[in-house]
C-alpha positions in Angstrom: 10.6 -34.8 -45.6 11.7 -37.9 -48.1 14.6 -35.9 -48.5 15.6 -34.7 -45.2 15.4 -38.5 -44.4 17.8 -39.5 -46.9 20.4 -36.3 -46.2 20.5 -38.0 -42.5 20.7 -42.1 -43.6 23.5 -40.8 -45.9 25.3 -38.5 -43.7 25.5 -42.0 -40.7 26.4 -44.6 -43.3 29.5 -42.2 -44.7 30.3 -41.4 -41.5 30.0 -45.1 -39.7 32.2 -46.1 -43.0 34.6 -43.8 -42.4 35.2 -44.9 -38.9 36.2 -48.8 -40.1 39.6 -46.7 -41.5 40.5 -45.7 -37.7 40.2 -49.0 -35.5 43.8 -47.9 -34.2 44.6 -45.0 -31.8 47.0 -42.4 -33.7 48.3 -39.1 -33.2 46.7 -36.5 -34.8 49.4 -34.3 -36.9 47.2 -31.7 -38.8 43.5 -30.8 -39.0 42.0 -29.3 -42.0 38.3 -28.0 -43.3 37.0 -27.9 -46.8 34.1 -26.1 -47.8 33.9 -23.4 -45.7 32.6 -19.9 -46.6 30.9 -17.9 -44.1 32.2 -19.4 -40.8 35.9 -18.8 -40.7 38.6 -21.4 -39.3 39.1 -20.4 -36.1 35.1 -20.9 -35.4 35.1 -23.9 -36.8 38.0 -25.4 -34.7 36.6 -23.6 -31.8 33.7 -25.9 -32.5 35.9 -29.4 -31.7 36.7 -30.9 -29.0 40.2 -32.6 -30.4 43.1 -30.6 -31.5 47.0 -31.2 -33.1 48.8 -33.7 -30.8 45.4 -35.2 -29.6 45.9 -39.6 -29.8 42.2 -39.9 -30.5 40.5 -43.5 -31.7 37.3 -44.2 -33.8 34.9 -43.1 -30.4 36.8 -39.8 -29.9 36.3 -39.1 -33.8 32.5 -39.6 -33.8 32.4 -37.4 -30.4 34.1 -34.8 -32.6 31.9 -35.2 -35.3 28.6 -34.4 -32.9 30.2 -31.4 -31.7 30.9 -29.8 -34.9 27.0 -31.0 -36.0 26.1 -29.7 -32.4 27.6 -25.9 -33.5 24.3 -25.4 -36.0 26.8 -24.2 -38.9 26.9 -27.0 -40.8 24.0 -29.3 -43.4 26.4 -32.1 -44.0 29.9 -33.4 -42.6 31.8 -36.1 -44.0 35.1 -36.9 -42.0 38.1 -38.8 -44.3 41.7 -38.9 -43.2 45.2 -39.0 -45.1 47.5 -40.8 -43.5 47.8 -38.8 -39.6 45.9 -36.0 -41.4 42.1 -35.0 -40.7 39.9 -33.5 -43.2 36.4 -32.3 -42.3 34.5 -31.4 -46.1 31.2 -29.7 -45.0 28.5 -27.9 -46.4 27.3 -24.8 -44.5 23.9 -24.0 -43.8 22.4 -21.4 -46.3 21.7 -18.1 -44.6 18.4 -16.2 -44.9 18.3 -13.7 -46.8 14.3 -12.8 -46.5 11.6 -14.4 -44.7 7.8 -13.7 -46.2 4.5 -14.1 -45.1 1.8 -14.6 -47.2 -2.3 -15.2 -46.1 -1.9 -14.9 -42.6 -5.5 -12.7 -41.9 -5.8 -13.8 -38.3 -2.1 -13.8 -37.0 -0.2 -10.2 -37.3 3.0 -10.3 -39.0 4.7 -9.3 -35.6 3.5 -12.0 -33.9 4.7 -14.4 -37.0 8.3 -12.8 -37.0 8.2 -12.7 -33.5 7.3 -16.3 -32.8 9.7 -16.9 -36.0 12.4 -15.7 -34.5 12.5 -17.6 -30.8 12.9 -20.6 -33.4 16.0 -19.2 -34.9 13.8 -18.2 -37.7 15.4 -14.6 -38.8 17.3 -12.7 -41.4 20.9 -13.3 -40.9 20.7 -16.8 -39.2 22.0 -20.3 -41.1 18.8 -22.6 -41.5 18.0 -25.4 -40.4 16.1 -27.1 -41.8 14.8 -30.1 -38.9 12.7 -26.9 -37.3 10.5 -25.6 -40.3 8.1 -29.2 -39.7 7.6 -28.0 -36.4 7.1 -24.7 -37.0 4.7 -25.7 -39.3 2.6 -28.0 -37.4 2.9 -25.2 -34.2 0.9 -22.2 -36.1 -1.5 -25.6 -37.9 -2.2 -26.1 -34.6 -3.2 -22.1 -33.6 -5.3 -22.1 -36.2 -6.9 -25.7 -35.2 -7.5 -23.6 -31.2 -9.2 -20.9 -33.0 -11.6 -22.8 -34.8 -9.8 -22.8 -37.9 -9.6 -26.5 -38.7 -8.9 -26.2 -42.2 -6.0 -24.6 -41.8 -2.4 -25.1 -43.3 0.9 -23.5 -43.1 3.9 -24.2 -45.3 6.7 -22.8 -45.3 8.7 -23.1 -49.5 12.3 -22.3 -49.5 13.8 -21.3 -52.3 17.8 -21.4 -53.0 19.5 -17.9 -53.8 23.2 -17.2 -55.0 26.1 -17.5 -52.3 24.1 -19.8 -50.2 21.3 -18.0 -49.3 17.6 -18.9 -49.1 14.9 -16.7 -49.6 11.9 -18.4 -46.9 8.2 -18.2 -47.9 5.7 -18.8 -45.3 2.3 -19.7 -47.1 -1.3 -19.6 -45.0 -4.2 -21.2 -46.1 -6.0 -20.3 -43.1 -9.7 -21.0 -44.4 -13.1 -20.6 -42.4 -13.8 -21.0 -38.9 -15.2 -23.6 -37.6 -18.9 -22.8 -36.4 -21.0 -23.9 -33.3 -23.6 -26.6 -34.4 -24.7 -27.7 -30.9 -23.8 -27.6 -27.4 -25.0 -30.3 -25.2 -25.0 -30.5 -21.3 -24.8 -34.1 -20.6 -25.6 -34.8 -16.4 -27.4 -31.9 -14.8 -30.3 -32.3 -13.3 -30.4 -29.2 -11.3 -30.4 -26.7 -13.7 -31.3 -26.7 -17.5 -29.1 -26.3 -20.2 -30.7 -22.7 -21.0 -30.1 -21.7 -17.6 -26.3 -22.8 -18.1 -26.0 -22.1 -21.5 -26.8 -18.3 -21.7 -24.1 -17.5 -19.4 -21.8 -18.9 -21.7 -19.5 -16.7 -24.8 -20.0 -19.3 -27.1 -23.3 -19.9 -28.1 -24.8 -22.3 -30.5 -27.9 -20.1 -32.0 -25.9 -16.7 -32.7 -28.9 -15.4 -35.1 -28.3 -12.1 -37.6 -30.0 -9.8 -35.4 -27.8 -10.7 -32.4 -24.1 -8.7 -32.7 -22.5 -9.6 -30.0 -22.9 -13.6 -30.1 -20.3 -15.6 -30.4 -20.6 -18.8 -32.5 -17.1 -18.8 -33.9 -15.6 -21.9 -32.0 -12.7 -21.2 -29.7 -10.3 -23.5 -27.8 -9.5 -20.8 -25.0 -13.1 -19.0 -24.9 -14.2 -23.0 -24.2 -11.7 -23.2 -21.4 -13.4 -19.9 -20.4 -16.9 -20.9 -20.3 -16.6 -24.2 -18.6 -14.7 -22.0 -15.9 -17.9 -20.2 -15.5 -20.0 -22.9 -15.2 -17.8 -24.9 -12.6 -18.1 -21.1 -10.9 -22.2 -20.8 -10.8 -22.6 -24.3 -9.5 -19.6 -23.7 -6.4 -21.7 -20.1 -6.0 -24.5 -22.8 -4.9 -23.1 -25.5 -3.0 -22.1 -27.9 -5.1 -19.2 -27.8 -3.9 -18.5 -31.8 -5.4 -19.4 -30.6 -8.9 -16.9 -31.9 -11.6 -16.8 -31.3 -15.5 -15.7 -35.1 -15.5 -15.1 -34.6 -19.9 -15.7 -32.4 -22.8 -15.9 -34.1 -26.2 -15.5 -31.6 -29.4 -16.4 -33.0 -32.5 -15.7 -31.6 -35.9 -17.8 -32.6 -38.8 -16.2 -34.3 -41.9 -16.1 -30.8 -43.8 -14.0 -29.2 -40.8 -17.0 -26.4 -40.9 -18.6 -27.2 -37.6 -18.2 -28.5 -34.2 -20.4 -30.4 -31.5 -19.4 -29.5 -27.9 -20.7 -32.1 -25.2 -19.4 -31.0 -21.9 -21.1 -33.9 -18.9 -20.5 -32.7 -16.1 -21.3 -34.7 -12.3 -23.5 -32.0 -10.1 -23.1 -33.4 -6.8 -25.3 -32.3 -3.6 -26.1 -28.9 -2.2 -23.4 -28.2 1.2 -24.0 -25.8 3.8 -22.1 -23.8 6.0 -20.9 -26.2 8.8 -18.3 -23.3 10.8 -15.2 -20.6 10.4 -12.2 -20.4 11.8 -9.5 -18.7 11.7 -6.3 -19.5 12.5 -2.8 -18.1 12.5 -2.0 -14.8 13.7 -4.7 -12.2 13.7 -2.6 -9.0 15.3 -5.6 -9.0 18.0 -7.8 -7.7 15.6 -10.3 -11.1 15.7 -13.4 -9.5 16.1 -13.0 -6.8 12.9 -11.1 -9.7 10.9 -14.7 -11.8 11.4 -16.6 -9.3 10.8 -15.7 -9.6 7.0 -16.8 -12.6 6.5 -20.4 -12.2 4.5 -21.7 -15.9 5.6 -22.4 -17.7 8.8 -22.9 -21.1 9.7 -25.8 -22.5 8.3 -25.6 -21.0 5.0 -25.2 -22.4 1.5 -21.6 -22.4 0.6 -20.7 -20.3 -2.2 -17.1 -20.2 -3.4 -17.4 -16.4 -4.3 -18.3 -15.5 -0.9 -15.5 -17.5 0.6 -12.9 -15.5 -2.2 -14.2 -12.7 -1.0 -13.6 -12.7 2.3 -10.0 -13.7 1.2 -9.7 -10.3 -0.5 -11.3 -8.7 2.2 -8.8 -9.6 4.9 -6.2 -9.1 2.5 -7.1 -5.4 2.0 -7.7 -5.4 5.9 -3.7 -5.9 6.7 -2.8 -4.2 3.6 -4.5 -0.9 5.7 -2.1 -1.6 8.6 0.9 -2.0 6.6 1.0 -5.5 6.0 1.8 -5.6 2.1 2.1 -9.4 1.6 -0.3 -11.0 3.7 -0.5 -14.9 3.1 -4.7 -15.9 3.4 -5.5 -19.3 2.9 -8.9 -20.8 2.8 -8.9 -24.9 3.5 -12.4 -25.9 3.1 -12.9 -29.0 5.8 -15.9 -31.4 3.6 -18.1 -33.8 5.4 -20.0 -35.5 2.8 -22.2 -37.3 5.4 -23.1 -34.0 6.8 -23.2 -32.1 3.4 -21.5 -29.2 5.3 -18.3 -27.4 4.8 -16.0 -26.1 7.7 -14.3 -23.2 6.3 -10.9 -22.5 8.2 -9.4 -19.2 7.2 -5.4 -19.2 7.8 -4.1 -15.6 8.2 0.1 -14.5 8.7 0.3 -11.1 8.2 3.8 -11.4 7.2 6.0 -8.7 8.1 4.8 -4.7 8.1 6.4 -3.2 4.8 7.7 0.2 4.0 8.6 2.4 1.6 12.1 2.9 0.4 11.4 5.1 -3.0 8.7 6.3 -4.6 9.3 6.4 -8.4 7.5 8.2 -10.7 7.7 7.9 -14.8 5.5 8.7 -17.8 5.4 12.0 -17.4 7.1 14.4 -19.8 5.3 17.6 -19.4 4.5 17.2 -15.4 6.9 17.9 -12.5 7.8 14.9 -10.5 6.2 17.5 -7.5 3.0 17.9 -9.1 2.5 14.4 -8.7 4.1 13.7 -5.3 2.1 16.7 -3.8 -0.9 14.5 -4.5 0.6 11.0 -2.8 -0.6 10.3 0.6 1.6 7.1 1.0 5.1 8.9 1.6 8.1 7.6 1.6 9.9 5.9 4.8 6.2 5.8 5.8 4.6 2.0 6.4 2.7 1.1 3.6 -1.1 1.4 2.9 -3.3 -0.1 -0.2 -5.9 2.2 1.8 -3.1 5.7 1.0 -2.0 3.8 -2.6 -5.8 3.9 -3.3 -6.1 7.2 -2.4 -3.3 8.7 -4.4 -4.5 6.8 -7.3 -8.0 8.7 -7.2 -6.1 11.9 -6.8 -4.5 11.7 -9.8 -6.7 10.9 -11.0 -8.9 13.6 -10.6 -6.7 16.1 -11.9 -7.3 15.7 -15.3 -4.0 15.4 -16.8 -3.6 11.7 -17.1 -5.4 8.9 -19.2 -3.8 6.6 -17.4 -2.3 6.1 -13.6 -1.3 3.0 -12.3 0.9 2.1 -8.8 2.2 -0.9 -8.0 4.3 -1.9 -5.4 8.2 -3.9 -5.9 9.9 -5.6 -3.1 13.0 -5.1 -2.6 13.7 -6.8 0.8 12.0 -8.5 3.4 10.0 -5.6 4.8 10.7 -2.6 2.3 9.1 -1.8 -1.2 9.4 0.9 -3.7 6.5 2.0 -5.3 6.6 2.5 -8.7 4.2 5.2 -10.2 3.6 4.8 -13.5 1.3 7.8 -15.6 0.0 8.6 -19.0 -0.4 11.8 -19.5 -3.4 13.5 -21.7 -3.8 17.2 -23.1 -4.8 19.6 -20.5 -5.1 22.7 -22.3 -4.9 24.2 -25.8 -3.8 26.6 -27.7 -7.2 27.5 -29.4 -8.2 29.4 -32.3 -11.0 27.6 -33.8 -14.4 27.7 -35.2 -17.0 25.7 -33.6 -20.7 25.4 -33.9 -23.7 24.3 -31.8 -27.3 24.1 -31.9 -27.6 26.3 -28.7 -24.5 29.3 -29.8 -25.1 29.0 -32.8 -21.4 29.7 -34.9 -19.1 30.2 -32.6 -15.3 31.9 -32.9 -13.0 31.4 -30.1 -9.0 31.9 -29.5 -6.7 32.3 -26.2 -4.8 29.7 -24.3 -6.4 27.8 -21.7 -3.7 25.4 -19.7 -5.0 23.3 -16.6 -1.2 22.0 -16.1 0.3 24.9 -17.2 4.2 24.5 -17.9 4.0 21.4 -16.1 3.6 23.0 -12.2 0.2 22.0 -11.9 -1.6 26.0 -12.1 -4.5 26.6 -14.0 -3.6 29.6 -16.7 -6.1 31.0 -19.7 -7.0 33.6 -21.5 -9.5 33.3 -23.8 -11.5 35.4 -26.6 -15.6 33.9 -27.8 -18.0 35.1 -29.6 -21.4 33.5 -30.3 -25.0 34.4 -31.7 -25.4 35.3 -28.0 -22.1 36.6 -26.2 -19.1 37.8 -26.9 -16.4 37.4 -24.1 -13.1 37.7 -23.0 -11.2 36.5 -19.4 -7.9 36.2 -17.9 -7.8 33.7 -15.0 -5.0 31.8 -13.3 -5.4 29.7 -10.5 -2.9 27.6 -8.2 -4.0 24.8 -6.5 -1.1 25.0 -3.8 -1.1 28.5 -2.8 0.4 26.7 0.3 2.5 23.8 0.9 -0.9 22.6 3.0 -3.1 22.0 -0.2 -4.8 26.2 0.1 -5.4 27.4 -3.7 -5.7 31.1 -4.9 -6.6 32.6 -7.8 -8.3 35.7 -9.8 -10.3 36.5 -12.5 -10.4 39.0 -14.8 -13.9 39.4 -17.1 -15.7 41.1 -19.9 -18.9 39.3 -21.1 -21.5 41.0 -23.8 -24.8 38.9 -23.4 -28.1 39.7 -26.3 -30.6 37.9 -24.3 -33.3 37.6 -27.4 -30.5 35.8 -29.3 -30.7 33.1 -26.3 -34.5 32.5 -26.5 -34.8 34.8 -23.7 -36.9 38.2 -23.7 -34.9 40.8 -25.4 -32.2 42.9 -23.2 -28.4 43.4 -23.8 -26.1 43.3 -20.7 -22.6 44.5 -20.3 -20.8 42.8 -17.4 -17.2 43.1 -17.0 -15.5 43.0 -13.5 -12.6 41.3 -11.2 -12.7 38.3 -9.0 -10.4 36.8 -6.4 -10.8 33.4 -4.8 -9.4 30.8 -2.8 -9.8 27.1 -1.5 -9.2 25.4 1.7 -9.0 21.7 1.9 -10.7 20.0 4.9 -9.9 16.0 4.5 -8.9 14.4 1.8 -12.1 15.2 -0.7 -14.0 17.8 0.7 -13.1 21.2 0.3 -14.4 25.0 0.7 -14.1 27.9 -1.1 -14.3 31.4 -0.9 -14.0 34.3 -3.1 -14.6 38.4 -3.5 -15.4 40.2 -6.6 -16.9 43.4 -8.2 -19.0 43.4 -11.0 -20.6 45.7 -13.4 -23.6 45.0 -15.3 -24.6 48.2 -17.7 -28.5 46.7 -18.7 -29.9 48.3 -22.4 -32.8 47.8 -24.8 -35.5 46.5 -21.9 -38.7 45.4 -22.9 -41.3 46.5 -20.9 -43.4 43.0 -20.4 -44.9 42.4 -17.0 -42.5 40.4 -15.1 -40.1 43.5 -15.1 -42.2 45.7 -14.0 -41.6 45.4 -10.5 -38.2 45.4 -10.7 -38.1 48.6 -12.1 -41.4 49.9 -9.6 -37.8 49.9 -7.4 -35.6 50.3 -9.3 -36.9 52.7 -12.1 -34.9 55.6 -10.5 -31.8 54.3 -11.6 -32.4 54.4 -15.5 -30.4 57.0 -17.5 -32.1 59.4 -20.0 -31.5 56.3 -22.8 -33.5 54.1 -21.0 -29.9 52.0 -20.0 -28.7 51.1 -16.3 -25.6 50.4 -14.7 -25.4 48.8 -11.6 -22.3 48.4 -9.7 -22.3 45.6 -7.3 -19.9 43.5 -5.2 -20.2 40.0 -3.6 -19.1 37.4 -2.0 -19.1 33.7 -2.4 -19.0 30.5 -0.1 -18.4 26.9 -2.2 -18.2 23.3 0.1 -17.1 20.7 -2.6 -17.5 16.9 -1.6 -15.7 14.7 -3.8 -14.5 11.1 -4.4 -15.3 10.7 -7.8 -12.4 8.1 -9.7 -11.6 10.4 -12.2 -11.8 14.4 -12.9 -13.0 13.5 -16.8 -15.0 10.7 -17.9 -15.7 9.5 -14.4 -17.2 5.6 -13.8 -17.4 5.8 -9.8 -18.2 8.1 -6.7 -19.9 11.0 -5.8 -19.9 14.4 -6.2 -21.6 17.6 -4.6 -21.6 20.8 -4.7 -23.7 23.7 -2.4 -22.5 27.2 -3.9 -24.0 30.6 -2.0 -23.2 33.9 -3.3 -25.0 37.0 -1.6 -24.0 40.9 -2.2 -22.4 43.3 0.2 -25.2 45.2 1.9 -23.4 48.7 0.2 -24.1 47.4 -3.9 -26.7 48.9 -6.1 -28.6 45.5 -5.9 -29.3 43.3 -3.2 -29.3 39.4 -3.5 -28.4 36.0 -2.9 -28.3 33.0 -5.0 -28.0 29.6 -3.5 -27.3 26.1 -5.3 -26.8 22.6 -5.1 -26.0 19.5 -7.4 -25.1 16.3 -7.0 -23.8 13.3 -9.1 -23.2 10.0 -8.8 -21.8 8.0 -10.7 -22.0 3.9 -9.4 -20.4 1.0 -11.9 -22.4 -1.3 -12.9 -19.4 -3.7 -14.5 -15.9 -4.1 -12.2 -14.0 -2.3 -15.1 -16.7 0.9 -15.4 -17.5 0.1 -19.0 -21.2 0.0 -17.8 -22.0 2.3 -15.2 -25.1 4.7 -13.8 -25.2 8.6 -13.1 -27.3 10.2 -11.2 -27.4 13.6 -11.0 -29.6 16.5 -9.6 -29.6 20.6 -8.7 -31.5 22.3 -6.7 -31.7 26.3 -7.0 -33.5 29.6 -5.3 -32.2 33.0 -5.5 -34.1 36.5 -4.1 -33.1 39.9 -2.9 -32.8 41.2 1.0 -33.1 44.3 2.8 -34.8 47.4 0.9 -34.4 50.1 -1.3 -36.1 53.7 -1.5 -38.5 51.7 0.9 -39.1 49.0 -1.4 -38.1 45.2 -0.6 -35.4 44.2 -3.1 -35.7 41.6 -5.4 -33.8 39.3 -7.5 -32.3 41.3 -10.9 -33.8 39.7 -13.8 -30.6 39.0 -15.3 -29.6 36.9 -12.8 -32.9 34.3 -13.4 -32.1 30.7 -13.5 -33.2 28.8 -16.9 -33.6 25.5 -18.1 -33.4 23.4 -21.6 -30.1 22.3 -23.4 -27.8 19.6 -23.2 -26.6 20.4 -20.3 -30.1 21.1 -17.8 -32.9 19.4 -20.0 -32.1 17.5 -23.3 -34.9 17.6 -25.7 -35.8 21.0 -24.8 -33.8 24.2 -26.8 -32.0 26.3 -24.9 -33.2 28.5 -21.8 -36.9 27.8 -22.5 -38.4 25.8 -20.0 -40.2 27.9 -17.4 -42.4 31.2 -16.8 -43.3 33.2 -19.8 -43.0 37.0 -20.6 -46.4 38.6 -20.4 -47.4 42.0 -22.0 -51.1 43.8 -20.1 -52.6 46.3 -22.2 -55.9 49.1 -20.8 -59.0 48.1 -22.7 -61.8 51.0 -23.4 -64.3 49.6 -20.5 -60.9 50.0 -18.3 -60.3 46.4 -18.1 -57.1 45.2 -18.2 -56.0 42.3 -21.2 -53.0 39.9 -20.6 -50.9 38.6 -23.8 -48.3 35.8 -23.7 -45.2 35.7 -26.0 -43.2 32.7 -26.8 -40.1 34.5 -25.2 -39.1 32.7 -21.8 -38.1 35.0 -18.8 -37.1 32.7 -16.0 -37.4 32.2 -12.6 -35.7 32.7 -9.7 -36.5 28.8 -8.7 -34.8 25.4 -10.3 -34.7 21.8 -10.0 -33.1 19.2 -12.4 -32.8 15.5 -11.8 -31.4 13.0 -14.7 -30.7 9.7 -14.5 -28.2 8.0 -16.8 -27.1 4.5 -18.1 -23.7 4.6 -19.1 -22.4 1.9 -21.5 -19.5 1.8 -23.9 -19.9 2.3 -27.7 -20.0 -0.5 -29.9 -17.3 -1.5 -32.0 -15.1 1.0 -31.4 -11.2 0.6 -31.0 -10.0 0.3 -27.4 -7.8 3.0 -27.4 -10.6 5.6 -27.6 -12.3 4.4 -24.8 -11.5 6.5 -22.3 -12.4 9.5 -24.2 -15.2 8.3 -25.8 -18.5 7.6 -23.7 -22.8 7.2 -24.8 -25.7 6.7 -22.4 -29.3 6.7 -22.8 -31.2 8.9 -20.0 -34.2 10.2 -18.7 -34.0 14.2 -17.5 -36.8 15.9 -15.9 -37.0 19.5 -14.3 -38.9 22.9 -14.5 -38.8 26.8 -13.5 -40.9 29.0 -11.6 -41.1 32.7 -10.0 -42.0 32.6 -6.3 -42.2 36.5 -6.7 -45.2 35.9 -9.4 -48.7 37.1 -8.4 -51.0 34.7 -10.1 -54.2 35.6 -8.3 -53.7 39.2 -10.0 -53.3 38.2 -13.6 -55.7 34.9 -13.0 -58.2 37.3 -12.8 -57.4 39.5 -16.3 -58.8 38.5 -19.6 -56.1 36.9 -22.3 -56.2 37.6 -26.0 -53.1 36.3 -27.4 -51.1 33.0 -26.6 -53.4 32.0 -23.3 -52.4 28.5 -23.5 -49.3 29.2 -22.2 -50.1 30.7 -19.1 -50.3 29.1 -15.5 -49.8 29.5 -12.3 -45.5 30.5 -12.4 -45.3 31.0 -8.7 -45.0 27.6 -7.4 -43.7 23.9 -9.1 -46.0 21.3 -10.8 -45.3 22.4 -14.4 -42.2 19.6 -14.6 -40.9 18.8 -18.1 -39.5 14.6 -18.7 -37.7 13.7 -21.9 -35.5 10.6 -22.8 -32.8 10.0 -25.4 -29.2 8.7 -26.0 -25.9 11.1 -26.1 -22.7 10.7 -26.9 -19.6 12.6 -25.8 -15.8 12.9 -27.3 -13.1 14.5 -25.5 -11.6 15.4 -28.9 -8.5 17.8 -29.0 -10.6 20.5 -29.6 -12.4 20.5 -26.4 -16.0 18.6 -25.3 -18.0 17.3 -28.4 -21.8 16.2 -27.5 -24.2 14.9 -29.8 -27.5 14.2 -28.2 -31.0 12.9 -30.0 -34.0 13.5 -27.3 -37.8 13.3 -27.3 -40.0 14.8 -24.8 -42.3 12.3 -22.8 -43.5 15.8 -20.8 -44.1 18.9 -22.2 -46.3 22.1 -22.1 -48.2 23.9 -25.5 -45.4 26.6 -26.6 -42.5 24.6 -25.1 -39.4 24.7 -27.8 -38.5 21.1 -28.0 -35.2 19.9 -30.3 -35.1 16.2 -31.3 -30.8 16.4 -31.9 -28.3 19.2 -30.9 -24.5 19.1 -31.2 -21.8 20.8 -29.3 -18.1 21.1 -30.2 -16.1 22.4 -27.6 -17.6 24.4 -24.0 -20.9 26.4 -25.1 -21.5 29.4 -22.7 
């Protein structure tokens, strides 16, 4: 700094001395420069306000020197003359050849270089040494604002050949100052503990509290002060003030004491609510949006909520930019506040263009057909929000943003920006699940085929209990009105004994055609027609199966196998207003599904299922949310066969257990047990029970979850990963089970498994935690659960994981 002072002083004195010799005016005959290297003569002359032939005096020459210095090309300038020839002896500013950073942990290299660039410190620029001290101080000020009071920043300049320099910024960040104590002074209504627990900063973060923050930061303190102010304003203290904030640093610069001085004031109540301006004749509707009345305690958050509600109301009517201003009239004598809402809806806005960006794969038409805000139509915030929800529910995009851009008083452009995510896969891989064991899969599955929005799939899968293949195709817009259509051809070999079920083999193949019809934005109807062949073999004659074979035994082949041909129709109603197709955070989804084989089928039966899932956000951003789920199912036969009432085929039974239905219990193990009977010497039958489940024709499951972000996970992955804690409950029973008969039999083995399987009442309950990741190879689910309510013989499963879809 002292050296810079000498340079500047020398320049001033030399310039003043030179001016003494130009007391009289004279005409310039020539302009010359000495010392030019990088700067061209033409560029130097352009910086001068004087030219050859000009008549000048000492004042004009002084201005010329200032202009030349202001060009930022030169570090020092001396002016001499030989007669009427002016000679400028210059020393150019050195060129910055390199900018280096050392010791910067808190600030990224990109942040620092961008800041230096704005201060003209970058490679290739001339160096102005006078700016370095200001840069050093601004960087140190930043560190002080985040509590690093011992931080130092030093710029080291190293001269290089050809008038170049290298600049090395050395950072000594030091430790962040800890908050030793936070004091609130002047509060009488609310104690310190009640106020301090709402702050981000803390003076009592223990080793066990991973989320407490006892590092001082100026910005966080400013936010915490707003929290305190809002807390009072929401409780009627409209005159509340933060009079002063003092931050004292310990001599070691490692500790901070924060003192907040407040003036609480008195509680104020609502003295009245008034509206002024143009309410478009909807006075009663708008007034109903205000959640407070005269006599209520004043709350600033209620006022802000009212403003937002009124703004949304006008937005739905096409007034995109209403001006809603609140003017509180405070009466300090009566401690009341009259809240005045000034309402100016402005002009109704119309959409000029809808611009779509970010979709590199998905065709524009796929997005546009989901939009409910139309071009040339009046702007509706409700239609925009609905459009955003529909795009999210497609499952093609990880992020959807819709913004309005005003182009005139009554015209806006709608900008739709999306971030695409994997909506299918070319897969040939290996997976493992505790339910399915080793699985091999291969094929193509694409929910957004060639960017058209159509769903196409061909898949082959093998695991411990199933071998399947299917080809399917669905187009969601068979017609422009949103009628969908599709078809599926499938084959499956199911070995029940490997799936914790009584042993049998079911070979199934068939074809199914389906169509879907939109009722409105959130309701949809679907219908399908299918033909299916079931080949049953390796049957064991357990007791619950006996009734089935009493009816259909005449169909058995000589080898004990049987083949059934069935044609069925299905109907489905779906209501879905969830905000996303995957990893939803808000909204409800219902499914009511019914299936019935037609009377000419070999087997006549029906099935009815209903399931519901409801997400409710705890936090506004949806990172914390709740999920309530439930399912109900009932099935049975109808009509007669050879004079007998038909019943539900055993291979269509319901089962429970596993991560999809009842976590903490092994897959397909909850419900009635297989039973065998044998006759004794005295003519009495004896009953034995097995470990294997046989399922039933009725079931329900329930689940309650709290979903929360995974701690310490990078923000970039939060849309693909989530964790939760849950409680599951459910059971399966068989309404056709003859309990009165079997309860009279003597039991010889596993008697504790026996119960009244004909009605509900043997509920299982579990609780645990789950981690879900929508990975590139498919859904990956880890579950840790323990049963809270179980019965003798239940197979429990504390830990399970599944990679990819199981089937």
